MMTF fields as JSON, N, C-alpha, C and O atoms, coordinates in Angstrom:
{
  "mmtfVersion": "1.0.0",
  "mmtfProducer": "UNKNOWN",
  "numBonds": 439,
  "numAtoms": 440,
  "numGroups": 110,
  "numChains": 1,
  "numModels": 1,
  "chainsPerModel": [1],
  "groupsPerChain": [110],
  "chainIdList": ["A"],
  "bondAtomList": [4, 2, 8, 6, 12, 10, 16, 14, 20, 18, 24, 22, 28, 26, 32, 30, 36, 34, 40, 38, 44, 42, 48, 46, 52, 50, 56, 54, 60, 58, 64, 62, 68, 66, 72, 70, 76, 74, 80, 78, 84, 82, 88, 86, 92, 90, 96, 94, 100, 98, 104, 102, 108, 106, 112, 110, 116, 114, 120, 118, 124, 122, 128, 126, 132, 130, 136, 134, 140, 138, 144, 142, 148, 146, 152, 150, 156, 154, 160, 158, 164, 162, 168, 166, 172, 170, 176, 174, 180, 178, 184, 182, 188, 186, 192, 190, 196, 194, 200, 198, 204, 202, 208, 206, 212, 210, 216, 214, 220, 218, 224, 222, 228, 226, 232, 230, 236, 234, 240, 238, 244, 242, 248, 246, 252, 250, 256, 254, 260, 258, 264, 262, 268, 266, 272, 270, 276, 274, 280, 278, 284, 282, 288, 286, 292, 290, 296, 294, 300, 298, 304, 302, 308, 306, 312, 310, 316, 314, 320, 318, 324, 322, 328, 326, 332, 330, 336, 334, 340, 338, 344, 342, 348, 346, 352, 350, 356, 354, 360, 358, 364, 362, 368, 366, 372, 370, 376, 374, 380, 378, 384, 382, 388, 386, 392, 390, 396, 394, 400, 398, 404, 402, 408, 406, 412, 410, 416, 414, 420, 418, 424, 422, 428, 426, 432, 430, 436, 434],
  "bondOrderList": [1, 1, 1, 1, 1, 1, 1, 1, 1, 1, 1, 1, 1, 1, 1, 1, 1, 1, 1, 1, 1, 1, 1, 1, 1, 1, 1, 1, 1, 1, 1, 1, 1, 1, 1, 1, 1, 1, 1, 1, 1, 1, 1, 1, 1, 1, 1, 1, 1, 1, 1, 1, 1, 1, 1, 1, 1, 1, 1, 1, 1, 1, 1, 1, 1, 1, 1, 1, 1, 1, 1, 1, 1, 1, 1, 1, 1, 1, 1, 1, 1, 1, 1, 1, 1, 1, 1, 1, 1, 1, 1, 1, 1, 1, 1, 1, 1, 1, 1, 1, 1, 1, 1, 1, 1, 1, 1, 1, 1],
  "groupList": [{"groupName": "UNK", "atomNameList": ["N", "CA", "C", "O"], "elementList": ["N", "C", "C", "O"], "formalChargeList": [0, 0, 0, 0], "bondAtomList": [1, 0, 2, 1, 3, 2], "bondOrderList": [1, 1, 2], "singleLetterCode": "X", "chemCompType": "L-PEPTIDE LINKING"}],
  "groupTypeList": [0, 0, 0, 0, 0, 0, 0, 0, 0, 0, 0, 0, 0, 0, 0, 0, 0, 0, 0, 0, 0, 0, 0, 0, 0, 0, 0, 0, 0, 0, 0, 0, 0, 0, 0, 0, 0, 0, 0, 0, 0, 0, 0, 0, 0, 0, 0, 0, 0, 0, 0, 0, 0, 0, 0, 0, 0, 0, 0, 0, 0, 0, 0, 0, 0, 0, 0, 0, 0, 0, 0, 0, 0, 0, 0, 0, 0, 0, 0, 0, 0, 0, 0, 0, 0, 0, 0, 0, 0, 0, 0, 0, 0, 0, 0, 0, 0, 0, 0, 0, 0, 0, 0, 0, 0, 0, 0, 0, 0, 0],
  "groupIdList": [1, 2, 3, 4, 5, 6, 7, 8, 9, 10, 11, 12, 13, 14, 15, 16, 17, 18, 19, 20, 21, 22, 23, 24, 25, 26, 27, 28, 29, 30, 31, 32, 33, 34, 35, 36, 37, 38, 39, 40, 41, 42, 43, 44, 45, 46, 47, 48, 49, 50, 51, 52, 53, 54, 55, 56, 57, 58, 59, 60, 61, 62, 63, 64, 65, 66, 67, 68, 69, 70, 71, 72, 73, 74, 75, 76, 77, 78, 79, 80, 81, 82, 83, 84, 85, 86, 87, 88, 89, 90, 91, 92, 93, 94, 95, 96, 97, 98, 99, 100, 101, 102, 103, 104, 105, 106, 107, 108, 109, 110],
  "secStructList": [7, 7, 7, 7, 7, 6, 2, 2, 2, 2, 2, 2, 2, 2, 2, 2, 2, 2, 2, 2, 6, 6, 6, 7, 4, 4, 4, 7, 7, 1, 2, 2, 2, 2, 2, 2, 2, 2, 2, 2, 6, 1, 4, 4, 4, 4, 6, 6, 6, 6, 1, 6, 6, 2, 2, 2, 2, 2, 2, 2, 2, 2, 2, 2, 2, 2, 2, 2, 2, 2, 2, 2, 2, 2, 2, 2, 2, 2, 2, 2, 2, 2, 2, 2, 2, 2, 6, 2, 2, 2, 2, 6, 2, 2, 2, 2, 2, 2, 2, 2, 2, 6, 6, 2, 2, 2, 2, 6, 7, 7],
  "xCoordList": [34.339, 32.596, 32.44, 33.292, 31.929, 31.441, 30.957, 30.073, 31.446, 30.879, 29.649, 29.44, 28.435, 27.558, 27.272, 27.516, 26.647, 26.64, 25.479, 24.4, 25.662, 24.614, 23.034, 22.101, 22.866, 21.754, 20.916, 19.746, 22.333, 21.644, 21.447, 20.478, 22.427, 22.426, 20.212, 19.422, 20.527, 18.854, 18.039, 17.018, 17.88, 16.988, 17.065, 16.136, 18.133, 18.114, 17.499, 16.939, 17.952, 17.202, 15.896, 15.242, 15.041, 13.678, 13.051, 11.955, 14.109, 13.595, 13.591, 12.755, 14.33, 14.19, 13.032, 12.414, 13.13, 11.984, 10.461, 9.532, 10.698, 9.182, 8.876, 7.813, 10.041, 10.143, 10.087, 9.871, 10.236, 9.646, 8.351, 7.511, 8.052, 7.05, 5.493, 4.295, 6.014, 4.8, 5.435, 4.609, 6.995, 6.812, 7.077, 6.803, 7.913, 8.071, 10.032, 10.71, 10.549, 12.072, 12.656, 13.722, 12.046, 11.852, 12.704, 13.813, 11.813, 12.014, 13.357, 13.66, 14.237, 15.393, 16.391, 16.482, 17.549, 18.63, 19.522, 19.22, 20.627, 21.677, 22.48, 23.032, 22.267, 23.257, 22.282, 22.564, 21.363, 20.23, 20.483, 20.741, 20.456, 20.613, 21.851, 21.745, 23.544, 24.423, 24.067, 24.346, 23.368, 23.362, 22.843, 23.512, 21.361, 21.111, 21.438, 20.852, 22.19, 23.234, 24.071, 24.268, 24.842, 25.473, 25.022, 25.793, 24.133, 22.861, 23.239, 24.348, 22.412, 22.061, 23.516, 23.508, 24.552, 25.631, 26.179, 27.288, 25.579, 25.824, 25.421, 24.258, 25.766, 25.546, 24.419, 23.431, 24.42, 22.903, 21.161, 19.95, 22.321, 20.646, 20.827, 20.545, 21.433, 21.559, 20.44, 20.342, 19.405, 18.738, 17.45, 16.487, 17.418, 16.7, 16.973, 15.87, 17.719, 17.953, 17.24, 17.214, 16.35, 15.305, 13.715, 12.779, 13.652, 12.232, 12.33, 13.325, 11.402, 11.321, 11.211, 11.106, 11.218, 11.552, 13.039, 13.43, 13.555, 15.058, 15.877, 16.886, 15.333, 16.238, 15.512, 16.172, 14.255, 13.79, 14.03, 14.049, 14.319, 15.123, 15.89, 15.803, 17.174, 17.988, 18.37, 18.781, 18.128, 17.352, 17.191, 17.559, 16.269, 15.628, 16.664, 16.927, 17.193, 18.014, 19.111, 19.579, 19.758, 20.754, 20.559, 21.144, 19.558, 18.781, 18.68, 18.903, 18.279, 18.288, 19.131, 19.145, 19.783, 21.704, 22.416, 22.615, 22.707, 22.58, 21.835, 22.415, 20.159, 20.241, 20.636, 20.987, 20.265, 21.204, 22.323, 22.751, 23.055, 24.655, 24.598, 25.257, 23.557, 23.545, 23.249, 23.918, 22.188, 21.748, 22.735, 22.591, 23.505, 24.276, 25.291, 25.816, 25.648, 26.935, 25.98, 26.488, 24.582, 23.983, 23.762, 23.339, 23.933, 23.812, 25.396, 25.691, 26.37, 27.818, 28.113, 29.231, 27.649, 27.746, 26.975, 27.346, 25.82, 25.281, 25.485, 24.824, 26.504, 27.044, 27.876, 27.898, 29.267, 29.981, 29.446, 30.438, 28.512, 28.418, 28.006, 28.585, 27.253, 26.512, 27.93, 28.214, 28.633, 30.196, 30.937, 31.421, 30.939, 31.521, 30.723, 31.123, 29.106, 28.809, 29.024, 29.136, 29.027, 29.516, 30.789, 31.261, 31.728, 32.894, 33.159, 33.961, 31.588, 31.916, 31.619, 32.072, 30.579, 29.857, 30.772, 30.414, 31.963, 32.818, 33.576, 33.878, 34.231, 35.118, 34.159, 34.704, 33.251, 32.733, 32.389, 32.207, 32.378, 32.238, 33.504, 33.492, 34.619, 35.802, 36.568, 37.457, 36.031, 36.122, 35.402, 35.874, 34.396, 33.682, 34.4, 35.062, 34.378, 35.429, 36.436, 36.653, 37.276, 38.238, 37.967, 38.591, 37.378, 36.859, 36.509, 36.66, 35.979, 34.803, 36.19, 36.109, 37.551, 38.503, 39.49, 40.047, 39.565, 40.168, 39.719, 40.641, 38.633, 37.943, 37.448, 37.354, 37.097, 37.583, 37.824, 37.025, 38.969, 39.947, 39.811, 39.926, 39.616, 39.639, 37.858, 37.891, 37.026, 36.045, 35.731, 35.208, 36.257, 36.72, 38.258, 38.852, 38.672, 39.981, 39.373, 38.467, 39.858, 39.172, 40.005, 39.823],
  "yCoordList": [6.666, 6.23, 6.215, 5.387, 6.574, 6.859, 6.122, 5.529, 5.805, 4.237, 4.405, 5.514, 3.302, 4.033, 2.976, 1.846, 4.141, 3.125, 2.54, 3.065, 0.928, -0.297, 0.418, -0.026, 0.997, 2.09, 2.67, 2.799, 2.995, 3.478, 2.872, 2.997, 1.192, 0.164, -0.486, -0.679, -0.488, -0.931, -0.033, -0.632, 1.031, 2.069, 1.964, 2.418, 1.389, 1.672, 0.982, 1.287, -0.929, -2.116, -1.901, -2.784, -0.92, -0.636, -0.125, -0.455, 0.95, 1.845, 0.629, 0.667, 0.033, -0.857, -2.084, -2.559, -2.322, -3.274, -2.518, -2.856, -1.526, -0.536, -0.255, -0.63, 0.532, 0.796, -0.516, -0.115, -1.918, -2.841, -3.271, -3.306, -3.707, -3.714, -2.638, -2.879, -1.779, -0.409, -0.317, 0.292, -0.741, -0.954, 0.448, 0.804, 1.34, 2.363, 2.463, 3.455, 0.993, 1.185, 1.618, 2.228, 1.335, 1.741, 3.18, 3.421, 4.054, 5.413, 5.801, 6.893, 5.288, 5.404, 5.516, 4.837, 6.687, 6.957, 6.007, 4.826, 6.487, 5.824, 5.175, 4.083, 6.701, 6.555, 5.208, 4.06, 5.843, 5.293, 3.857, 3.253, 3.299, 1.891, 1.283, 0.177, 2.141, 1.487, 1.533, 0.439, 2.5, 2.817, 1.359, 0.55, 1.038, -0.308, -1.553, -2.606, -1.475, -2.905, -2.873, -3.91, -1.586, -2.075, -2.256, -2.686, -2.055, -2.876, -3.804, -4.214, -4.618, -5.749, -6.676, -7.867, -6.001, -6.822, -6.879, -7.325, -6.559, -6.365, -6.884, -7.234, -7.117, -8.14, -7.75, -8.482, -6.659, -6.647, -7.467, -7.649, -7.673, -8.216, -9.744, -10.411, -10.038, -11.41, -11.695, -12.909, -11.289, -11.463, -11.386, -11.873, -10.658, -11.128, -11.864, -12.041, -12.227, -13.281, -14.008, -13.783, -14.996, -15.518, -14.983, -15.777, -14.333, -13.444, -13.887, -13.626, -14.426, -14.578, -13.504, -13.874, -12.3, -11.119, -10.822, -10.26, -10.99, -11.059, -11.505, -10.874, -12.808, -12.708, -11.562, -10.844, -11.706, -10.451, -9.291, -8.583, -8.682, -7.157, -7.34, -6.955, -8.204, -7.972, -8.231, -7.527, -8.982, -8.843, -8.008, -8.192, -6.628, -5.72, -4.662, -3.819, -4.689, -3.499, -3.99, -3.063, -5.193, -5.411, -4.75, -3.887, -5.548, -4.736, -3.466, -3.231, -2.481, -1.26, -0.402, 0.828, -1.12, -1.15, -0.574, 0.546, -1.794, -1.805, -1.371, -1.052, -1.21, -0.241, 1.721, 2.482, 2.179, 3.337, 3.228, 4.269, 2.028, 2.361, 2.834, 3.637, 1.987, 1.841, 3.212, 3.684, 3.697, 4.895, 6.334, 7.379, 6.054, 7.029, 6.52, 7.398, 5.668, 5.417, 5.681, 5.753, 5.787, 6.503, 7.415, 7.695, 8.321, 9.704, 10.05, 10.724, 9.406, 10.238, 9.509, 9.877, 8.871, 8.553, 9.196, 9.282, 9.785, 10.752, 11.556, 12.236, 12.683, 13.651, 13.743, 14.816, 12.463, 12.03, 12.378, 12.438, 12.591, 11.546, 13.193, 13.739, 13.882, 15.526, 16.161, 16.708, 16.137, 16.954, 16.566, 17.315, 15.358, 14.987, 14.919, 14.78, 15.077, 15.385, 17.351, 17.583, 18.084, 19.583, 19.651, 20.742, 18.57, 19.072, 18.342, 18.6, 17.143, 17.203, 18.285, 18.648, 18.547, 20.087, 21.04, 22.076, 21.121, 22.549, 21.992, 22.781, 20.506, 20.193, 19.949, 19.5, 20.213, 20.328, 21.783, 21.845, 22.847, 24.031, 24.623, 25.323, 24.423, 24.61, 24.163, 24.741, 22.506, 22.022, 23.082, 23.248, 23.472, 23.944, 25.319, 25.473, 26.164, 26.758, 27.376, 28.322, 25.597, 25.867, 25.231, 25.411, 24.886, 24.632, 25.475, 25.262, 26.553, 27.546, 28.549, 29.197, 29.001, 29.711, 29.578, 30.485, 27.616, 27.035, 27.52, 27.492, 27.909, 27.731, 28.996, 29.463, 29.639, 31.034, 31.807, 32.417, 31.699, 32.619, 31.716, 32.57, 30.357, 29.883, 30.496, 30.606, 30.683, 31.088, 32.435, 32.527, 33.382, 34.915, 34.759, 35.814, 33.832, 34.085, 34.116, 33.322, 35.115, 35.331, 34.91, 34.919],
  "zCoordList": [8.289, 8.647, 10.009, 10.33, 10.998, 12.625, 12.962, 12.344, 14.358, 14.636, 15.166, 15.658, 15.215, 16.101, 17.576, 17.999, 17.926, 19.675, 19.933, 19.658, 20.714, 20.681, 21.038, 20.369, 21.587, 21.576, 20.498, 20.136, 20.128, 17.968, 17.533, 16.784, 17.599, 17.235, 16.549, 15.625, 18.252, 18.145, 17.84, 17.502, 17.756, 17.432, 15.788, 15.12, 15.202, 14.282, 13.287, 12.234, 14.403, 13.978, 14.212, 13.658, 14.934, 15.41, 14.19, 13.736, 13.591, 12.576, 10.974, 10.07, 11.037, 9.651, 9.428, 8.476, 11.035, 11.011, 10.571, 9.837, 11.287, 11.288, 9.665, 9.17, 8.772, 7.719, 6.592, 5.448, 6.71, 5.815, 6.056, 5.158, 7.564, 7.426, 7.027, 7.174, 6.643, 6.39, 5.057, 4.378, 3.933, 2.821, 2.086, 0.94, 3.495, 2.674, 2.704, 2.438, 3.145, 2.991, 1.348, 1.263, 0.368, -0.986, -0.906, -1.382, -0.146, 0.061, 0.461, -0.018, 1.16, 1.651, 0.838, -0.185, 1.329, 0.922, 0.481, 0.313, 0.285, -0.048, 1.145, 1.28, 2.267, 3.173, 4.031, 4.374, 4.105, 5.151, 5.026, 6.067, 4.073, 3.305, 3.865, 4.395, 3.791, 4.076, 5.228, 5.718, 6.339, 7.523, 7.821, 8.465, 7.203, 7.813, 7.067, 7.318, 6.324, 6.104, 7.028, 7.662, 7.376, 8.761, 10.001, 10.859, 10.201, 11.583, 11.049, 11.391, 9.867, 9.912, 10.098, 10.41, 9.883, 10.251, 12.114, 12.408, 12.769, 14.069, 14.898, 14.701, 15.713, 17.335, 17.418, 17.476, 17.432, 18.11, 16.984, 17.111, 15.973, 15.15, 14.795, 13.8, 16.055, 16.076, 16.587, 16.41, 17.186, 18.102, 17.683, 18.276, 16.465, 15.565, 14.148, 13.632, 13.54, 13.343, 13.531, 14.741, 13.381, 13.841, 13.454, 13.366, 13.36, 13.405, 11.684, 11.007, 11.274, 9.43, 8.413, 7.244, 8.655, 8.3, 8.245, 7.222, 8.791, 9.063, 7.719, 7.403, 6.794, 5.958, 4.554, 3.803, 4.575, 3.119, 3.242, 2.235, 4.68, 5.151, 4.399, 3.233, 5.051, 4.541, 2.478, 1.555, 2.581, 1.292, 0.087, -1.074, 0.895, 0.279, 0.545, -0.313, 1.593, 1.687, 0.884, 0.223, 0.664, -0.258, -1.883, -2.536, -2.084, -3.143, -3.708, -4.896, -2.707, -3.022, -2.677, -2.707, -2.371, -2.271, -3.466, -3.938, -3.743, -5.662, -6.609, -7.647, -6.533, -7.434, -7.293, -8.196, -5.021, -5.166, -5.85, -6.347, -6.05, -6.444, -8.106, -8.766, -8.396, -9.569, -10.347, -11.266, -9.814, -10.091, -10.038, -10.672, -9.298, -9.496, -10.283, -10.969, -10.396, -11.58, -13.117, -14.236, -12.82, -14.037, -14.259, -15.381, -13.32, -13.307, -13.781, -14.768, -12.811, -13.678, -15.301, -15.661, -16.051, -17.189, -17.939, -19.11, -17.606, -18.324, -18.136, -18.921, -17.044, -17.017, -17.743, -18.344, -18.176, -18.678, -20.097, -20.823, -20.696, -22.017, -22.199, -23.138, -21.562, -22.272, -22.396, -23.462, -21.616, -21.571, -22.81, -23.659, -22.766, -24.46, -25.645, -26.801, -25.071, -26.021, -26.741, -27.945, -26.016, -26.39, -26.361, -26.682, -25.987, -26.551, -28.698, -29.596, -28.506, -29.85, -31.058, -32.144, -30.159, -31.248, -31.109, -31.67, -30.512, -30.366, -31.209, -32.104, -31.384, -32.421, -34.127, -35.135, -34.077, -34.702, -35.673, -36.889, -34.689, -35.117, -35.555, -36.568, -34.903, -35.538, -36.384, -37.009, -36.434, -37.924, -39.532, -40.656, -39.02, -40.125, -40.236, -41.262, -39.497, -39.486, -40.346, -41.103, -39.454, -40.334, -42.428, -43.473, -42.238, -43.428, -44.479, -45.682, -43.869, -44.511, -44.491, -45.535, -43.685, -43.833, -45.105, -45.724, -45.394, -45.868, -47.312, -48.127, -47.745, -49.221, -49.438, -50.573, -48.361, -48.689, -49.832, -50.543, -49.901, -50.557, -52.047, -52.926, -52.7, -53.169, -54.213, -55.438, -53.693, -53.858, -54.821, -55.932, -53.945, -54.466, -55.499, -55.72, -55.918, -56.649, -57.981, -58.233, -59.027, -60.618, -61.345, -62.563]
}
């Protein structure tokens, strides 16, 4: 992970507080939420800790980050389930072909 310069930390912190005040923080991507979480843990954020919104913003970032991680895990689970379904369908088709091929001689036995 790339390090962030102190000037960038301050601008990221200002951006975070602005997004929180506008109510648009929920639209942030996982990468941005991770960056905001790192910014909230920085020494630059200590100056804002007395701000009454600080704890709420920190909790919101944490919660949204958990949601984004859960969404990613759900997407991965859905993808794996789809692959498993196609494998099961292929196995069923193979079983039907095998059953038909073993019953074929019995059907035409004189």
